[in-house]
C-alpha positions in Angstrom: 1.8 -5.6 -18.6 1.4 -2.2 -16.8 4.5 -0.4 -15.8 4.5 -0.2 -12.0 6.4 2.4 -10.1 9.4 1.5 -8.1 7.5 2.1 -4.9 4.7 -0.2 -5.9 7.2 -2.9 -6.9 9.1 -2.5 -3.7 6.0 -2.9 -1.5 4.9 -6.0 -3.6 8.4 -7.6 -3.2 8.9 -6.5 0.4 5.4 -6.3 2.1 5.1 -4.3 5.3 2.9 -5.4 8.1 1.9 -8.6 6.4 0.2 -11.3 8.4 -2.3 -11.6 11.2 -2.4 -10.6 14.9 -3.2 -13.3 17.4 -6.3 -12.3 19.3 -6.7 -8.9 17.7 -8.8 -6.1 19.2 -10.4 -5.3 15.8 -10.7 -7.0 12.4 -12.1 -5.8 9.1 -12.5 -7.8 5.9 -13.4 -6.4 2.5 -13.9 -8.0 -0.9 -14.5 -6.6 -4.4 -16.8 -9.0 -6.1 -16.1 -7.5 -9.5 -12.5 -8.5 -9.5 -12.0 -10.8 -6.5 -9.5 -8.6 -4.6 -9.8 -9.3 -0.9 -8.1 -7.9 2.2 -8.2 -8.6 5.9 -6.9 -6.1 8.5 -6.3 -6.9 12.1 -5.4 -4.4 14.8 -4.1 -4.3 18.3 -5.4 -1.3 20.2 -4.0 -0.1 23.5 -5.4 2.9 25.4 -7.4 4.0 22.3 -4.4 3.9 20.0 -3.5 1.5 17.2 -0.2 -0.1 18.4 0.0 -2.9 15.7 -1.6 -3.5 12.4 -1.3 -6.5 10.1 -3.0 -7.4 6.8 -3.5 -10.2 4.4 -4.5 -9.5 0.8 -5.3 -11.4 -2.4 -5.5 -9.7 -5.8 -3.4 -8.1 -8.4 0.1 -6.7 -7.5 -0.9 -3.0 -7.6 -3.7 -3.6 -5.1 -1.6 -5.8 -2.8 1.3 -3.4 -2.7 -0.7 -0.3 -2.0 -2.9 -1.7 0.9 -1.5 -0.8 4.3 2.0 -0.4 3.0 3.2 1.9 5.6 5.7 0.6 8.1 5.2 3.5 10.4 3.7 2.8 13.8 
């Protein structure tokens, strides 16, 4: 098993911005067919600025924990 950094483990155990936005202004979905990792990003945009971001991800822990892990708005 790979040794994950404490930062990666923290984001895996305590995800930031996890979930979906009801009636988002923008949505993006990506999938890596080689390994099956998938991610969906939904955004709320007000006056040209992102005011809220949420994501859903499926895949191995290091991919899930490093996707959109910032809690900064």
